[in-house]
N, C-alpha and C positions, 0 to 999 in steps of 0.2 A: 922620204921622211922629212917631217917639218924641222926647220931650223929652230934652235932654241930662241933666237930673237923673235921668231914668229909667235912663240908661246909667251915669252915674257915681254910683252909689248906695253906701250905707254897706256893704252886703254885699260888693260888689266891692272896696271899699277894705280890708275885713277879709281877704278872700282874698289880695289882693296883698301884704298885710303878713306873711302866714304861708305862704309857698310851700314845700310839702313837697319832700323829696328835693333840697335845694339843694346837697348835697355831691356832687361828681363821683365816679364809680366808678373804682377803681384798675385794674381789668382788664375793660373793657367788650367786649362782642361787636361793638358798633358805636358810633361817635361821629359825630354830624352836627351841623352848625350851619346855621341858616336866618336870613337877613337880609332886612329890608324896606328897599329903597332909598327908598321914599316917606317913611317916618317915622324910619328909622335904628335901629329895634329889631333886636336879635339874640337868638336863643335857641339855646343849644348843649345837646345832650342826649347822655347815655350810656345804652345799653340792653343788658341781658342777658336772654336768652331760653333756656329749656330746655323741650324737648318742646312747642314752639309757644306757650308762655305767658311773659309777662314775669316775671322773677325778681329783676331789679335795675334801678333807674332813678336817674339823677342828672341835674340840670339847672342851667345857669347862665342866668339871665334878665336881660337888659338891655333892657327893653321898657317901653312905656307901661302905664298901669293895666289896660287891656283885655287886652293880651298877658300881663301878669303874672297876671291873674285866670284866663285860659284855662290857663296853665301850672299854676296852683295847683289848679284843678279836675282837670286831667289827673293831676297828681302825687298827688292824694288817692286816686284810684281805679285807677291803672294796674297795680299789682302784681296779677298773676293774669290780666290781660287777654290774650286770644289775638291773634295776628296778624290774624285776620279781624275781631275786635272793633275793633282799632285802625284798620284800613282802613274799616270801616263808620262809625265815629265821624267820621273825617276827611271821608268823603263826605257824611255827614249835616250836618256843619258847613258845607261848601261849599253844599249845597242850601239850608240854612237862611238863609245870608247872601245868596246870589246868586239863588236861585229862589223865595224865600218858602216854602221847605219847612218841615216841622215840626222842632222841636229834637230832638237825639239823645235816645234813651231808655236804658234799662238802667243799667248802672253809671255811665254818663256823663251821666245825666239833669240833673245840676246845671248843665250847659252851657246850659240854658234861660235862665239868668241873662243870657247874652250875646245873646239873641234881638233886643233893641232895636237892636243894632249894625247889623242888616241895612239900616237906613235911612241909614247913614253909610258909604258905599263906601270912603272914604279910610281907614277903621279896619279893614276886612276883613283886610288884609295882616298886621297885627300880631296879630290874633286867630288867624289861620291858621298862624302860624309854627311853633308846637309840633306841629301836625298834619302839616305839610309835612316837618318833621324826623323825626317818627315813621315816616311812610310810607317815607322814604328809608332810615332805620335798619333797619326790618323787611326791606326789599328787600335791603340789604347782607347782613344775617344769613342770609337765605334763599339768596342767591347763594353765599355762602361755604360753607354747608352742602351745597348742591347740588354744588359743585365737590369738596368733601371726600367726598361719597357716591359721586360718579363715579370719583374716584381710588381709592377703596377697592374698587370692583368691577372696576377695570381690571387 
């Protein structure tokens, strides 16, 4: 089992102190909040996407160090990510935490820093908040666009 010092390290403290995209968007395509009843953490995100890729991102993070670090890593790498990449990284994080899967790769490879959290089930919810919110936001955007496309062809 990972030592708590391995989890709460100086790199995560640094990430949590400098969360990118902390300003909310004025005209988001989707806004979603995710809340953990277990720890009380809340993450709210705004997302803009054009042609299937993230063009704008804003977040408000009221979470523990681990949730803040996850949000910081996502915020650092999200612009340009596709809907498929966002779904893939969310799935990879779930597998990493719950099934001892490998950490995400690609643009979100820095999430490997959170791998020791897998040994602390009570912390999984806070780490996953940003990914839960992202998946719901992408779903909302795609549903709106599907409705708009259907209306345009009717």
